[in-house]
N, C-alpha and C positions, 0 to 999 in steps of 0.2 A: 944371068936369066935372059934370055930371049927376050924380045917384045909378045913376040905369037905366044910364048907359054904365061905368059903376065896374063893378055887377053882375056886367055882360056881360063888362070885361078881367078879373075874377077868374074868374069861372067858364071862361070861355078860357084862362085860364092855369094855373087847377087842374088842366083836360082835358090841356093841353100835358103837366105835368109826369107827372102818374098815366100819361099813355099811354109815356112816356119812364120811367117807372122799371117797367112793366108790361116792356116792350120789353126794358129793361136787366137783367130777369130771364129773360126769355124767350130773349133771347141768351147770355148766360151756362150755361143749361140743355140748348142745343139740342146735339148731339151731338158733331155734324163741327165746330163751333165751339170745344168743348172742347179737342179733339183740337189743332185748329191752333193753338189759346193755350196749349196743352203743348208742343208742336211747335216754334214761334216762341220760345217761353224756351228750351227747350235748344239752339235752333238760337245765339241771341244768350249763350249760356254756352258755347257752343262753341270752343275755342281748343286749343293743339298742346301738351303737357307733356313732361317726361323720360321718364316710362313709356309715352307714346302720343303719339309728335314724328307720326305721319300722322292727323290727322282730317280726316275727309271729311264736308261736308253734300250732300245731293243736293236740290235743290227741281226741282218739279213739277204736275201735275197728277194726277189718279186713273188716269194709267198707270204713274207712279211708286206712288202710294196701290195699288195692285192688283202691281205687280210688281216694288216693292222687298221681301225681308223682310229686316229689320235684322240681325233673329238670325243667319240663314243666312249674310250677309253679312259679319256680325262674325264667325264661327266660321271663314268660308274664308279671309276675308284675314289672322288670327293676330293675333301678338303687337303690339304698337305700333301696331296700327289702333286707332280708334274713329271709328265712323259714325253719324251722323244722317241724318234725312230729314224733307222738310217737304212734304206733299202736299195744296195746294188747289182740291178740285173744282171744273172751270170755268176753272181758274188759266191766262192765257197769257203769249205774248212780253212785253206792255206791263205782263203783273200783277210777273213775274219784272227785267225792264230796270227799273225805281225799287223794287222789293222787295228784290233783292238790295244794293244799296247804302244801304238803309232799316236790313235787319239788320246790315251793316259800321259803319253811323253807329252803330247803339246794343249795337254793342262783340262780334258776332259775330268772330274769327281763325283760322276753319281752314284746314288747310295746303291744300287744292283745296277747290272750289265745284264742283258738275259739274249742268247744266240737264236737266234728263230729258223728251223730249218726242218724241213722232213728227216723222218729217221734215216732213209737212205741216201741223204743229202750229205750225213755227219760222217757216215762210214765209207763212202766211195773218196775217191780223188779226183782233184779237178786240180791246173795248174792256177794261180794268181792271174788277172784280169791286169787288163793295163786301166783298165777306172779307177781299179783301186791304188793301184801300184805308184799311177803319177797323183788323185784327189785323196788319198784318205796315209797311204804309208809315206814314213821317215825316211831320210837316205840309210838313216843307220838302223833300222829296222829290213831294209833293203838289204841292207849288210849281210845280216844274221839271216833272211831268207837263204840270201846265196851262200853263203857257210852250210850253215845244215842243211837246204834241199840237195849239197854237192850238184850243183848245177853245174854248165860247161861255159866254158867261155863264152861260145856265140848265146847261148838265154843269157848268162849275166853281164852282155853288154846288151842285147837287147833291152834287159827290164831297165836297166840305168839311162837307155835312150828314151826309154815310159816314160822313166819318172821327171827327165830334165827336157823332153820336149814333145812338144803338143803334136806333130807330125807323129813321130812315130806312136804317139799313144792312138792315133785316129786311125792307124793303116788296116788292122782289122775291122773298125766299123766301114771303113771307105769300101774294103772290100767287099764284105757283106751285101752291103746298099749296090756298091758296084754289080754284085752277079744277081740282084733281083730286075735289075733296068734289062741286064743283058738276057738272062738266062729266060726265057717263058716257063711259067710252074714252078721257081725254083723254089720257092716255100714250100710248095705242096712236096716236092722231091726232095730237097734236105730231111724233109717229116721221117717221110717213108723211109730215108737210107739211116737215119741215126735212130729210128722210133724200135730199138731191140729188145731183147729180151729184159725181164725186170732181173736184179739181183737176185741170186738165188742166198736165201739168209742160211747161215753159218753162224748158230750160238756160242762157237768159241770165239770163231776169230772177230765177228760183229761187234761182240760187247767188249772183248781188249783191245779194239780199235776205239769206241765210240769209248770208255773210259779213260781210257789212254789220251785221248784229244779233249775231253771235257776237266778233267784235271791239269792240261798245262794253259787251256784258257783260265780254269778257275787260279791258278797259281800268279798268272797274269793279271789278274787284277786284286788277287790278295798282296802281293807285293806295294799295291798302292792303298790300301785300304779297302777296297771296292770289292762289293758281294758279285756272285756271278750265275746264272738259273740258265738253265738248258731249257725252251719253247717249243715244243714238239706242234710242225704245221703240219694238220692233216689235209691229205688229198684223196684218200680214196684209191692210192695207188697198190697194186697188188702187194708190190717189194717194202712199201712204207708199211702197211697193216702185221705185215708176217714179221717186221724189224721191231715195229712198235713195243712189246716188250720186255723186248732187251736193252732198250733205253731205259726201261727203269730199273735196269739190273744193273746197269755201265753205271748209272746216278749212282747208286747206293754202291758201290765200288770204289768212284769218286770221291763222296761225298757231297754230291753237288745238286740240288734239286734241280728233277725234270717235270716240267709243268703240262698236263695235258688236258687244258680245257675240254677239249672236245677232240674224244680217239679218234680215228682213222672210219673205225667201222659204225661210228652211231653219227658222221656227218652226213646229210641229205646231201642227194642230187640236187636238187634244187637249190641248194646255195654254191652252189660252183658255176664258175662263169665258163670254163671251156674244157672241164671235166679234171682241171689238177687244179688250177688255181681259185680262190674265191670269188664270189660277186659283191658285190654292194650288202646285197640280204645278210650272205654270208659276213661279210666283213664285219657288221652291226652285230651280230649274234656271236662271236669269236672273241671278239672285242671285250663282251658283255662278261662271256666265260673269259675272258683271260683276265681282268678284273679282278676277279675273289682270288685266279690265282694267282696274280702278284701280291698282295695284298698278304696271303701267306705265305709269301717266298721271302717280300721285305724283312715280316717278323721272324724265319730262319737266318736269314743273313745277317739282320742285326744284332741277333743271339751271338750268334757264332762269332762276330765281330765285333765286339763291343771295345774290344781293348785298344790303341790309340792309330789315331787314323792320319793317313798321311796328306795333307792339303795343301800342300804345295801348287802351284802352276808353274813348273818348270816343264819346259818343253821336256814206217811199216810199211811195205810196201800193200796196194788195196788192188785188187783189179779195179780196172777203168770202168767210169761211169759213164751215162749218157750225153750224147752232146747238149749243149746250154738250149739247141733250139726246141728241142722237145723235153727235158729236165725242168729248164728254167728261162722258159719261152719269154722274151721282150713283148711288153705289149703292145 
């Protein structure tokens, strides 16, 4: 090997190490990532005890982030309950189809896991995001996703690099932040571009998809003796209001409790932050209503799962949905 080539390889190696080190520092200091890291740790250590026999983990996206007030929910549930949430902005069904088993594989043992989505978010297709694949998924579940989703070699290699490399996990966020700095009015322009027509409800397709997805997550939880329920997050969006009744039918078909503390049609506009997410007052109201629904769900899941529990600590094509920037906006 020539001296010139060795110098090139050395410089490239140092550049790669430097980029990864800088990205690792940046990844650890981004507020949203810090929150996800703490919430993931809390979720992994969540388990029922003598003093708190009912432990609930609520997972979801920005609707859960804005809509669930943990302190208010804990207070409304009262003694014997402990609630934790893990909200990853931009996450969709695929993120949690493999994220929930990953948390269970890493030791999480709540009494009940609750997925909080809007109706449209449950039936739309959305690829997993880097924040989830890196911070929540295990390598084994990453491999399962690439096999089951039949992703190509390029997509599989990108997911693998996102999982193990902070630089690759930060790329999308860096690109988005760069556009905001370089392109004037980028946020408004992207909103106008991606804010397309709402999903057209299809009573046959939507119920089939929702029932299948609820059943898949229920099975993943049942293997470890953990209950599962779906929490419908209201948005007042046209498609969510139309699909909402179908979620009840899907839950009955899948044998999964569907919790609707506040329906889309009953949500007051004054309780919303931006016409989609709940504001502080709305979160308090919704959390109080969710407490009653969770107590009922806990009784149902405990009655259904009174058999042996695993207490170990071991480690269909759908039309595309709307973009993250409009359907699950970063706060």
